[in-house]
C-alpha positions as CSV (number, residue, x, y, z in Angstrom):
1,M,240.7,-6.9,-3.3
2,F,239.1,-8.4,-6.0
3,M,236.0,-6.8,-7.3
4,I,233.3,-7.9,-10.5
5,T,231.8,-4.5,-11.9
6,V,228.7,-4.3,-13.5
7,R,229.9,-1.9,-16.3
8,R,230.9,-4.8,-18.8
9,A,226.7,-6.1,-19.0
10,A,225.6,-2.5,-19.5
11,P,225.1,-2.9,-23.5
12,V,223.1,-6.2,-22.6
13,L,220.9,-4.0,-20.4
14,L,220.7,-1.6,-23.1
15,L,219.8,-4.8,-25.6
16,L,217.4,-6.0,-22.8
17,Q,215.5,-2.6,-22.6
18,A,215.0,-2.5,-26.2
19,F,213.1,-5.9,-26.8
20,C,210.8,-5.2,-24.2
21,A,209.8,-1.9,-24.8
22,S,205.9,-3.0,-25.5
23,T,202.3,-2.2,-24.5
24,T,199.6,-4.2,-22.7
25,V,196.8,-5.3,-24.3
26,S,193.6,-3.6,-23.2
27,A,190.2,-4.8,-22.4
28,G,189.0,-2.1,-25.5
29,Q,191.3,-3.9,-27.7
30,A,190.2,-7.9,-27.0
31,A,189.3,-9.5,-30.6
32,N,185.1,-9.6,-31.6
33,F,184.6,-13.2,-31.0
34,A,182.0,-15.2,-32.7
35,P,179.2,-16.6,-30.3
36,E,180.7,-20.2,-30.3
37,E,184.6,-18.0,-29.7
38,K,182.9,-16.3,-26.8
39,R,181.2,-19.4,-25.2
40,L,185.2,-20.6,-25.1
41,S,186.5,-17.4,-24.0
42,A,184.1,-17.5,-21.2
43,W,185.0,-21.1,-20.5
44,L,188.8,-20.3,-20.4
45,L,188.5,-17.1,-18.2
46,D,186.5,-18.5,-15.4
47,N,188.7,-22.2,-15.7
48,V,192.0,-20.5,-15.9
49,D,191.0,-17.5,-12.5
50,A,189.7,-20.6,-10.8
51,H,192.9,-22.8,-11.2
52,P,195.2,-23.4,-8.3
53,A,198.1,-22.2,-9.8
54,V,196.9,-18.7,-11.2
55,A,195.3,-18.2,-7.3
56,A,199.0,-19.1,-6.0
57,A,200.4,-16.3,-8.7
58,R,197.9,-14.0,-7.4
59,A,198.4,-14.5,-4.0
60,K,202.0,-13.9,-4.4
61,T,201.2,-10.2,-6.3
62,Q,199.3,-9.5,-2.8
63,A,202.4,-11.1,-1.0
64,A,204.8,-8.8,-2.9
65,K,202.4,-5.7,-2.5
66,S,202.8,-6.1,1.0
67,R,206.5,-6.5,0.8
68,V,206.6,-3.0,-0.5
69,H,205.2,-1.9,1.7
70,A,207.3,-3.2,4.8
71,A,209.8,-1.9,2.6
72,G,209.2,1.6,2.9
73,K,209.3,1.5,6.6
74,A,212.0,3.0,8.7
75,L,214.6,-0.1,9.2
76,F,216.0,1.2,12.4
77,N,213.5,2.3,15.6
78,P,214.9,4.8,18.2
79,E,216.0,3.4,21.9
80,L,214.6,5.0,25.1
81,E,217.5,4.5,27.9
82,I,216.7,5.0,31.6
83,D,219.6,5.0,34.0
84,V,219.2,5.7,37.8
85,E,222.4,5.0,40.4
86,K,222.4,6.2,43.9
87,T,225.9,5.4,45.6
88,G,227.4,8.5,47.7
89,T,225.8,10.5,44.8
90,H,222.0,10.2,43.7
91,T,222.2,9.8,39.7
92,S,219.3,9.8,37.5
93,S,219.4,10.5,33.4
94,L,216.9,9.7,30.4
95,G,218.5,9.0,26.7
96,F,217.3,9.2,23.6
97,S,219.4,7.0,20.5
98,Q,219.0,6.6,17.4
99,E,220.6,4.8,14.5
100,I,221.0,6.4,10.6
101,D,220.4,4.8,8.1
102,W,223.8,6.1,6.7
103,G,223.7,3.9,3.2
104,D,219.9,4.4,2.0
105,Q,219.0,0.8,2.8
106,R,215.3,1.7,3.2
107,G,215.4,3.1,0.0
108,A,217.5,0.1,-1.4
109,R,215.2,-2.3,-0.1
110,T,212.2,-0.3,-1.6
111,R,213.2,-0.4,-5.1
112,V,214.1,-4.5,-4.7
113,A,210.5,-4.8,-3.4
114,E,208.9,-3.0,-6.2
115,L,210.9,-4.7,-9.0
116,Q,210.0,-7.8,-7.4
117,Q,206.5,-6.9,-7.0
118,Q,206.3,-6.0,-11.2
119,L,208.1,-9.7,-11.1
120,A,205.7,-11.3,-9.3
121,W,202.8,-9.6,-11.7
122,L,204.4,-10.7,-14.7
123,D,204.7,-14.1,-13.2
124,Y,200.9,-13.9,-13.1
125,I,200.3,-13.2,-16.5
126,E,202.3,-15.8,-17.6
127,T,200.6,-18.6,-15.2
128,R,197.6,-17.4,-16.9
129,N,198.7,-17.8,-20.1
130,E,200.1,-21.0,-19.6
131,V,197.4,-22.4,-17.8
132,A,195.0,-21.3,-20.6
133,A,197.3,-22.9,-23.3
134,E,197.3,-25.9,-21.3
135,L,193.5,-25.9,-21.3
136,L,193.3,-25.2,-25.0
137,T,195.9,-28.0,-25.7
138,A,193.6,-30.2,-23.7
139,L,190.1,-29.3,-25.2
140,G,192.0,-30.4,-28.4
141,R,193.2,-33.5,-27.7
142,W,190.0,-34.7,-26.4
143,L,187.8,-33.2,-28.8
144,G,190.2,-35.6,-31.5
145,A,190.0,-38.6,-29.1
146,N,186.1,-38.0,-28.8
147,S,186.0,-37.9,-32.7
148,I,188.1,-40.7,-33.1
149,H,186.6,-42.8,-30.9
150,Q,183.0,-42.0,-31.7
151,L,184.3,-43.4,-35.3
152,A,185.8,-46.4,-33.9
153,V,182.6,-47.1,-32.3
154,K,180.5,-46.8,-35.6
155,R,183.3,-49.1,-37.1
156,L,182.6,-51.8,-35.0
157,E,179.0,-51.0,-35.5
158,L,179.6,-51.5,-39.6
159,M,181.6,-54.5,-39.1
160,R,178.9,-56.0,-37.0
161,R,176.4,-55.6,-39.7
162,F,179.1,-56.6,-42.4
163,A,179.8,-60.0,-40.0
164,D,176.1,-60.9,-39.5
165,V,175.3,-60.1,-43.5
166,A,178.2,-62.5,-44.4
167,A,177.3,-64.9,-42.2
168,L,173.7,-65.3,-43.9
169,R,175.1,-65.1,-47.2
170,H,177.8,-68.3,-46.2
171,K,174.8,-69.7,-45.1
172,A,173.0,-68.8,-48.5
173,G,176.3,-70.5,-50.4
174,D,177.4,-66.8,-51.9
175,L,180.3,-66.5,-49.3
176,S,183.0,-68.7,-49.0
177,Q,184.4,-69.7,-45.3
178,V,187.6,-67.9,-46.2
179,E,185.5,-64.8,-47.2
180,L,183.2,-65.7,-43.6
181,D,186.5,-65.7,-41.6
182,L,187.9,-62.5,-43.2
183,A,184.5,-60.8,-41.7
184,T,185.2,-62.2,-38.6
185,L,188.7,-60.9,-38.2
186,A,187.7,-57.7,-39.1
187,L,184.9,-57.6,-36.4
188,S,187.8,-58.6,-33.9
189,E,189.8,-55.9,-35.1
190,A,187.1,-53.4,-35.0
191,R,186.7,-54.3,-31.3
192,F,190.4,-53.9,-30.8
193,Q,190.6,-50.3,-32.1
194,S,187.1,-49.4,-30.5
195,A,189.0,-50.4,-26.9
196,I,192.1,-48.3,-27.7
197,T,190.3,-45.4,-29.1
198,D,188.2,-45.6,-26.0
199,S,191.1,-45.5,-23.6
200,E,192.8,-42.5,-25.3
201,Q,189.6,-41.0,-25.1
202,V,189.3,-41.7,-20.8
203,A,193.0,-40.6,-21.0
204,S,192.6,-37.4,-22.1
205,R,188.9,-36.4,-20.6
206,Q,191.0,-37.3,-17.2
207,Q,193.4,-34.2,-18.4
208,L,190.5,-31.8,-18.7
209,I,189.1,-32.9,-15.1
210,M,192.5,-32.3,-13.5
211,L,192.5,-29.1,-15.2
212,T,189.5,-27.9,-14.7
213,G,188.3,-29.6,-11.8
214,D,184.7,-30.4,-13.8
215,D,183.7,-33.7,-14.3
216,S,180.4,-32.5,-16.6
217,Q,181.9,-33.0,-19.6
218,Q,179.7,-29.8,-20.6
219,W,183.1,-28.3,-22.5
220,P,183.3,-26.1,-25.6
221,E,183.9,-26.6,-29.1
222,L,187.0,-25.2,-30.5
223,P,186.8,-22.9,-33.4
224,P,185.8,-25.0,-36.7
225,R,188.3,-22.2,-38.8
226,L,191.3,-21.2,-37.4
227,P,193.4,-18.1,-39.0
228,L,195.7,-18.7,-41.5
229,L,199.1,-17.1,-40.2
230,K,202.0,-15.7,-42.5
231,P,203.7,-13.3,-40.7
232,D,207.3,-11.8,-42.1
233,E,210.2,-11.4,-39.8
234,E,209.1,-7.5,-38.9
235,K,205.7,-8.6,-37.5
236,L,207.6,-11.6,-35.8
237,Q,210.2,-9.1,-34.0
238,T,207.2,-7.1,-33.1
239,V,205.2,-10.1,-31.7
240,L,208.4,-11.4,-29.5
241,Q,209.0,-8.0,-28.2
242,N,205.6,-7.6,-27.2
243,L,205.6,-11.0,-25.2
244,P,204.9,-10.5,-21.7
245,A,207.9,-13.0,-20.8
246,M,210.2,-10.5,-22.4
247,K,209.0,-8.3,-19.5
248,R,209.5,-10.7,-17.1
249,I,213.1,-11.4,-18.6
250,K,214.3,-7.5,-18.0
251,A,212.3,-7.4,-14.2
252,Q,214.6,-10.4,-13.4
253,V,217.9,-8.4,-14.3
254,L,216.9,-5.2,-12.9
255,V,216.0,-7.2,-9.8
256,A,219.2,-8.4,-9.9
257,Q,220.8,-5.1,-10.3
258,A,219.0,-3.7,-7.4
259,N,220.1,-6.3,-5.2
260,A,223.9,-5.4,-5.7
261,A,222.7,-2.1,-4.7
262,L,221.4,-3.4,-1.9
263,R,224.6,-5.1,-1.0
264,R,226.3,-2.2,-1.0
265,S,224.0,-0.2,0.9
266,E,224.5,-2.6,3.5
267,A,227.6,-2.3,3.4
268,S,227.6,1.1,4.7
269,A,228.6,1.8,8.4
270,N,225.8,3.3,10.1
271,P,226.3,5.9,13.0
272,T,224.2,5.9,16.2
273,I,223.7,9.6,17.6
274,A,222.7,9.2,21.3
275,I,221.7,12.6,23.9
276,R,221.2,12.0,27.5
277,G,219.7,14.6,29.9
278,G,219.3,14.5,33.8
279,K,220.7,15.1,37.4
280,E,223.9,14.2,39.0
281,G,223.6,15.4,42.7
282,D,222.5,18.7,42.4
283,E,224.0,19.1,39.1
284,S,222.3,19.2,36.0
285,L,223.8,16.1,33.3
286,I,223.8,16.5,29.5
287,G,225.2,14.4,27.1
288,L,225.9,13.8,23.7
289,N,227.0,10.5,21.8
290,L,228.2,9.4,18.4
291,S,229.4,5.9,17.7
292,I,230.2,4.8,14.6
293,P,231.2,1.2,13.9
294,L,234.8,0.2,12.4
295,Q,234.4,-2.2,9.6
296,L,237.9,-3.8,10.1
297,R,237.2,-7.6,10.3
298,N,234.8,-7.5,8.1
299,N,234.0,-5.0,5.0
300,F,231.4,-7.0,3.5
301,Q,232.7,-6.6,0.2
302,A,232.6,-10.5,-0.5
303,E,228.7,-9.9,-0.6
304,I,229.1,-7.1,-2.8
305,D,231.1,-9.3,-5.3
306,A,228.7,-12.1,-5.5
307,A,225.8,-9.6,-6.2
308,N,227.7,-8.0,-9.1
309,A,228.2,-11.5,-10.2
310,E,224.8,-12.9,-9.8
311,Y,223.7,-9.6,-11.9
312,I,225.8,-10.2,-14.8
313,A,224.5,-14.2,-14.4
314,A,221.1,-12.9,-14.9
315,Q,222.1,-11.4,-18.0
316,S,223.4,-14.2,-19.7
317,V,220.7,-16.1,-18.3
318,A,218.5,-13.3,-19.7
319,A,220.2,-13.4,-23.4
320,K,219.4,-17.5,-23.4
321,T,215.7,-16.9,-22.6
322,V,215.6,-14.8,-25.6
323,R,216.6,-17.1,-27.8
324,Q,214.4,-19.8,-26.4
325,L,211.5,-17.6,-26.7
326,R,212.4,-16.8,-30.3
327,G,212.6,-20.5,-31.0
328,R,209.5,-21.4,-29.4
329,L,207.8,-18.6,-31.4
330,L,209.1,-19.8,-34.7
331,S,208.7,-23.6,-34.1
332,S,205.1,-23.3,-32.7
333,L,204.6,-20.9,-36.3
334,R,205.9,-23.6,-38.3
335,A,204.2,-26.6,-36.6
336,Y,201.0,-24.7,-36.8
337,Q,201.3,-23.6,-40.4
338,A,202.1,-27.0,-41.4
339,S,199.0,-28.5,-39.6
340,F,196.8,-26.1,-41.1
341,S,198.0,-26.6,-44.6
342,A,197.2,-30.8,-44.3
343,W,193.7,-30.0,-42.8
344,R,192.8,-27.2,-45.4
345,A,194.0,-29.2,-48.1
346,W,192.0,-32.1,-47.0
347,R,188.6,-29.8,-46.8
348,Q,189.3,-28.8,-50.4
349,S,189.9,-31.5,-52.0
350,G,189.6,-35.4,-50.0
351,E,186.8,-34.4,-47.7
352,R,183.9,-36.4,-48.5
353,S,181.1,-37.7,-46.9
354,L,181.7,-41.2,-45.1
355,N,178.2,-42.1,-44.9
356,Q,178.2,-41.6,-48.8
357,Q,181.3,-44.0,-49.4
358,I,180.5,-46.5,-46.9
359,A,177.2,-46.9,-48.2
360,L,178.2,-47.3,-51.9
361,L,180.9,-49.9,-51.1
362,Q,178.0,-52.0,-49.5
363,R,176.3,-51.6,-52.4
364,L,178.9,-53.0,-54.6
365,W,179.8,-55.8,-52.5
366,K,175.9,-56.8,-51.9
367,A,175.6,-56.7,-55.7
368,G,178.6,-58.7,-55.8
369,E,180.8,-56.4,-57.8
370,L,183.1,-56.0,-55.3
371,S,184.9,-58.9,-53.6
372,T,185.0,-59.5,-49.5
373,T,188.5,-58.7,-49.4
374,D,188.5,-55.6,-52.1
375,Y,185.2,-54.2,-49.8
376,L,187.1,-54.7,-46.2
377,V,190.4,-53.2,-47.5
378,Q,188.5,-50.3,-49.0
379,L,186.4,-49.7,-45.9
380,K,189.3,-49.7,-43.7
381,Q,191.3,-47.0,-45.8
382,A,188.1,-45.1,-45.8
383,L,187.7,-45.1,-42.0
384,D,191.3,-44.7,-41.6
385,T,191.9,-41.2,-43.7
386,Q,188.9,-39.8,-41.5
387,A,190.6,-41.0,-38.4
388,S,193.6,-39.3,-39.7
389,A,191.8,-36.4,-40.6
390,Y,190.2,-36.1,-37.3
391,E,194.1,-36.4,-35.6
392,Q,195.4,-33.8,-37.8
393,R,192.7,-31.3,-36.8
394,S,193.3,-32.1,-33.2
395,M,197.1,-31.7,-33.7
396,M,196.0,-28.2,-35.6
397,W,194.2,-27.3,-32.4
398,Q,197.1,-28.1,-30.1
399,N,199.7,-26.6,-32.2
400,W,197.3,-23.2,-32.9
401,A,197.3,-23.2,-29.0
402,E,201.0,-23.5,-28.6
403,W,201.1,-20.5,-31.0
404,L,198.8,-18.3,-29.0
405,A,201.2,-18.8,-25.8
406,A,204.2,-18.6,-27.7
407,S,203.1,-15.1,-28.9
408,G,201.3,-14.1,-26.4
409,D,198.2,-13.6,-28.5
410,I,196.1,-15.8,-25.7
411,Q,195.5,-12.6,-23.8
412,H,193.1,-11.5,-26.1
413,W,190.9,-14.8,-25.1
414,L,191.4,-13.9,-21.6
415,Q,190.3,-10.2,-21.6
416,S,187.2,-9.1,-18.9
417,D,186.2,-6.0,-17.2
418,N,187.9,-8.0,-14.1
419,S,191.0,-8.6,-15.8
420,A,191.2,-5.4,-17.4
421,D,191.3,-3.5,-13.9
422,G,193.9,-5.8,-12.9
423,M,195.7,-4.6,-15.8
424,A,195.7,-1.1,-14.8
425,E,196.9,-1.9,-11.6
426,Q,200.2,-3.1,-13.6
427,Q,203.4,-1.2,-13.2
428,T,205.5,-0.3,-16.3
429,V,208.9,-1.9,-15.6
430,T,212.0,0.5,-16.4
431,G,215.4,0.8,-15.7
432,E,215.5,4.1,-14.0
């Protein structure tokens, strides 16, 4: 007979327990937000709690709670037996029988249900965090696309005015036909660019509408200044240990362990005790019966082996997931740091008033100090640089949202009295 033991995987479980020893952020620990950040937090909280995926996860926590209540009930009900027989002798009897939960299936089922309830709660927390990250990412993408489209519209208007002035100067003999053609081509290119950015803006707006169900476009602004992140290895390890996803990993392993214990309890033979009393003619009748199933043809060892194997597999999957969480944490940090550094460098040295640059170029061109070609090249470079800056800011916002999701810090943006009450209902995952 082959049986997979669970003792081999005990060190992995201990490692997971060390990883998952974390505390939950309470509402009193929520960050102090500026007014515009409070509006963003309120917008996130409203849309996250109203999202269908979050509502479904919340309903699953209620279903898991009901399953815990159901698992605590007795497995077997007593049976009543009434027997009346009349042949030569009148016989009547009344009996009761009760099957005994010899392997404590009730306790094992309750343990599994309790762990699944904790897992459902952690799934709910993770779903809220991921939806919030999707909302922030979509908002950052839309704000960036909106800024770039507005810049493209401004570019189109500039090129239209430039083409009109170029036409007048051509009639006056100040510009050649080649230079007039350049102005016309620049206007056509600006129209194309405006159409492209309009399509990108519509796509990003549609993504937000799908996430929020709101077409009013009264969406909040993202923080203009984001934090500089330079965590050391110890800090990163602490962040990793405090992730809700880490608790979820451990809960999954413990559910698999509890399922293995449940299969062992289900393999136990449950005896049945019966008592009967009555009359047989003029004589009193009383009987006691004990029946025990003989597990000769099936001892249910295969089910136990399968559950033990699933437990070991769950620990291997957990170890893999720990690596994935760490990889996501590090990659999101590096991406955010890179985009933050680029944006900060632009703000410190490269950012100038675009209107001032455009006005200066126009004065130089009208004064004849810049050729039409040089004017178009420098104007295009100024506009393209500004568009790249908007793209970089949008990417920084999106990378920030990914960091918040990967580090679990997004929970700080989802705090309220109601969420605090929900946090108080969370049960601590233990290995006991």
